[in-house]
C-alpha positions as CSV (number, residue, x, y, z in Angstrom):
1,M,0.0,0.0,0.0
2,M,1.0,3.5,-0.5
3,R,0.8,6.4,2.0
4,L,0.1,9.9,1.0
5,D,0.7,12.4,3.8
6,K,0.6,15.5,1.7
7,I,-1.6,15.9,-1.4
8,Y,0.1,18.8,-3.1
9,T,3.8,18.8,-3.9
10,R,4.1,21.9,-6.2
11,G,6.1,19.6,-8.6
12,G,3.6,20.0,-11.4
13,D,3.3,23.8,-11.3
14,A,5.5,24.3,-14.3
15,G,3.4,21.9,-16.5
16,E,5.4,18.7,-16.0
17,T,4.7,15.5,-14.0
18,S,6.7,12.4,-13.1
19,L,6.1,9.0,-14.6
20,G,6.3,5.9,-12.6
21,D,10.0,5.5,-13.5
22,G,10.8,9.0,-12.3
23,K,11.1,10.6,-15.7
24,R,9.6,14.1,-16.0
25,V,7.3,14.7,-18.9
26,A,4.8,17.4,-20.0
27,K,1.4,17.0,-18.5
28,H,0.0,17.0,-22.0
29,S,2.1,14.1,-23.2
30,L,0.3,11.2,-24.8
31,R,1.2,8.8,-22.0
32,V,-0.2,11.2,-19.4
33,T,-3.3,11.8,-21.5
34,A,-3.9,8.0,-21.8
35,Y,-3.6,7.2,-18.1
36,G,-5.6,10.4,-17.2
37,T,-8.4,9.2,-19.4
38,V,-8.3,5.8,-17.6
39,D,-8.7,7.8,-14.4
40,E,-11.7,9.7,-15.9
41,A,-13.3,6.4,-16.8
42,N,-12.8,5.2,-13.2
43,A,-14.6,8.3,-11.9
44,V,-17.6,7.7,-14.2
45,L,-17.7,4.1,-13.0
46,G,-17.9,5.5,-9.4
47,L,-21.1,7.3,-10.5
48,A,-22.5,4.1,-12.1
49,R,-21.8,2.1,-8.9
50,L,-24.2,4.5,-7.0
51,Q,-27.0,3.2,-9.2
52,T,-26.3,-0.6,-9.2
53,G,-27.1,-3.5,-7.0
54,D,-24.6,-5.8,-5.2
55,E,-23.7,-8.1,-8.1
56,A,-22.9,-5.4,-10.6
57,G,-21.4,-3.2,-7.9
58,A,-19.0,-6.0,-6.9
59,M,-17.9,-6.3,-10.6
60,L,-17.5,-2.6,-10.9
61,E,-15.4,-2.5,-7.7
62,H,-13.0,-5.1,-9.2
63,I,-12.9,-3.0,-12.4
64,Q,-12.2,0.2,-10.5
65,N,-9.2,-1.5,-8.8
66,D,-8.1,-2.9,-12.1
67,L,-8.2,0.7,-13.6
68,F,-5.8,1.8,-10.9
69,D,-3.5,-1.1,-11.9
70,L,-3.9,0.0,-15.5
71,G,-3.1,3.6,-14.7
72,A,0.1,2.4,-12.9
73,D,0.9,0.2,-16.0
74,L,0.6,3.1,-18.4
75,C,2.4,5.5,-16.1
76,R,5.5,3.4,-16.1
77,P,7.1,2.9,-19.6
78,Q,8.0,-0.7,-20.4
79,G,11.7,-1.5,-20.3
80,E,13.7,-4.3,-21.7
81,D,13.7,-6.0,-18.3
82,D,9.9,-5.8,-18.0
83,G,8.0,-8.8,-19.2
84,G,4.6,-7.0,-19.3
85,K,2.8,-10.2,-18.0
86,G,1.5,-8.7,-14.8
87,E,4.7,-9.3,-12.8
88,R,6.3,-6.5,-10.9
89,K,9.8,-6.0,-12.2
90,N,11.7,-3.0,-11.1
91,G,8.5,-1.8,-9.5
92,A,6.3,-2.0,-12.5
93,L,2.7,-3.2,-12.1
94,R,1.3,-4.6,-15.3
95,I,-2.2,-5.7,-16.4
96,S,-2.2,-9.5,-16.6
97,D,-3.9,-12.1,-18.9
98,A,-6.0,-13.1,-15.8
99,Q,-7.6,-9.7,-15.5
100,V,-8.6,-9.8,-19.2
101,A,-9.9,-13.3,-18.8
102,R,-12.0,-12.4,-15.8
103,L,-13.7,-9.7,-17.9
104,E,-14.4,-12.2,-20.6
105,R,-16.0,-14.7,-18.2
106,E,-18.2,-11.9,-16.7
107,I,-19.2,-10.8,-20.2
108,D,-20.2,-14.3,-21.2
109,A,-22.2,-14.8,-18.0
110,M,-24.1,-11.5,-18.3
111,N,-24.8,-11.9,-22.0
112,E,-26.2,-15.4,-21.5
113,N,-29.8,-14.4,-21.0
114,L,-29.9,-11.2,-23.2
115,D,-31.8,-11.2,-26.4
116,A,-29.7,-10.8,-29.6
117,L,-29.6,-7.2,-30.8
118,E,-31.4,-6.2,-34.0
119,S,-30.2,-2.5,-33.9
120,F,-27.7,-0.4,-32.2
121,V,-28.5,0.7,-28.6
122,L,-28.9,4.3,-27.7
123,P,-27.2,5.3,-24.4
124,G,-29.8,5.6,-21.7
125,G,-32.6,3.6,-20.2
126,T,-32.0,3.3,-16.5
127,A,-29.7,5.7,-14.6
128,A,-27.1,2.9,-14.1
129,S,-27.2,2.0,-17.8
130,A,-26.7,5.7,-18.8
131,H,-23.6,6.0,-16.6
132,L,-22.2,2.7,-17.9
133,H,-22.7,3.9,-21.5
134,H,-20.9,7.1,-20.6
135,A,-18.1,5.1,-19.0
136,R,-17.9,2.9,-22.1
137,T,-17.3,5.8,-24.3
138,V,-14.5,7.2,-22.0
139,V,-12.9,3.7,-22.0
140,R,-13.0,3.6,-25.8
141,R,-11.2,7.0,-25.8
142,A,-8.6,5.6,-23.4
143,E,-8.2,2.6,-25.7
144,R,-7.6,4.8,-28.7
145,L,-5.0,6.9,-26.8
146,A,-3.3,3.7,-25.6
147,V,-3.1,2.4,-29.1
148,E,-1.8,5.7,-30.4
149,L,0.8,5.6,-27.6
150,A,1.8,2.1,-28.5
151,A,2.5,3.3,-32.1
152,V,5.4,5.4,-30.7
153,E,6.4,3.9,-27.4
154,S,6.3,0.4,-25.8
155,V,3.0,-0.4,-24.1
156,N,1.8,-3.6,-22.4
157,G,-0.5,-5.3,-25.0
158,Q,-2.6,-6.6,-22.1
159,A,-3.4,-3.0,-21.1
160,I,-4.9,-2.4,-24.6
161,A,-6.7,-5.8,-24.5
162,Y,-8.1,-4.9,-21.1
163,L,-9.5,-1.6,-22.4
164,N,-11.0,-3.3,-25.4
165,R,-12.7,-6.0,-23.3
166,L,-13.8,-3.5,-20.7
167,S,-15.9,-1.4,-23.1
168,D,-17.6,-4.6,-24.2
169,H,-18.2,-5.5,-20.6
170,L,-19.7,-2.2,-19.8
171,F,-22.0,-2.4,-22.8
172,V,-23.3,-5.8,-21.8
173,M,-23.7,-4.7,-18.2
174,A,-25.6,-1.6,-19.3
175,R,-28.0,-3.9,-21.3
176,R,-28.4,-6.2,-18.3
177,L,-29.2,-3.3,-16.0
178,N,-31.8,-2.1,-18.6
179,D,-34.1,-4.9,-17.3
180,G,-32.2,-7.6,-19.3
181,G,-32.3,-5.4,-22.4
182,K,-36.1,-4.8,-22.3
183,K,-35.5,-1.1,-21.5
184,D,-32.8,-0.7,-24.2
185,M,-33.6,2.3,-26.4
186,L,-32.8,1.1,-29.9
187,W,-31.6,3.3,-32.8
188,Q,-34.2,3.7,-35.5
189,P,-32.2,4.6,-38.6
190,G,-33.7,7.6,-40.5
191,A,-36.7,7.8,-38.1
192,N,-36.7,11.6,-38.0
193,R,-36.3,12.4,-41.6
């Protein structure tokens, strides 16, 4: 566990911040933007949890903890001595295959009793579902940023896989919390022409 005695440090007043390896970078760098967007998604999930029951809330609690792991992963550039398989090497915490697999199992379980979709789903329905759709779009943005970062710097592939799977997870959970999809609002192409 970490301990924070003092919240402000003044270290970022000049527009720079420290990565997990101690390197100073601009606060607008792509890496900082990527893990900052993961943090934003986590905050939206906090709102969603206020609207969910125990089962969904427990899944979201695990996800919120995973998102801190993911932020730590993205905050520390991969080095040659870092396997990127979830192990801590030289202090690095990486998203693991097991975290991605857990999301896949949960998606399959939640999707089991949902009707197949015949149209795209409009964000909304219940309050929980609306927040989950919001979180899903923030996760997709975080994924795009992580992919963009991976094009120029080394990024743990499991971090990108986790984001990809998480947006699917949140979509399926949103449908499930819309009374098993019965309260889904479906897109009606060209309905307002």
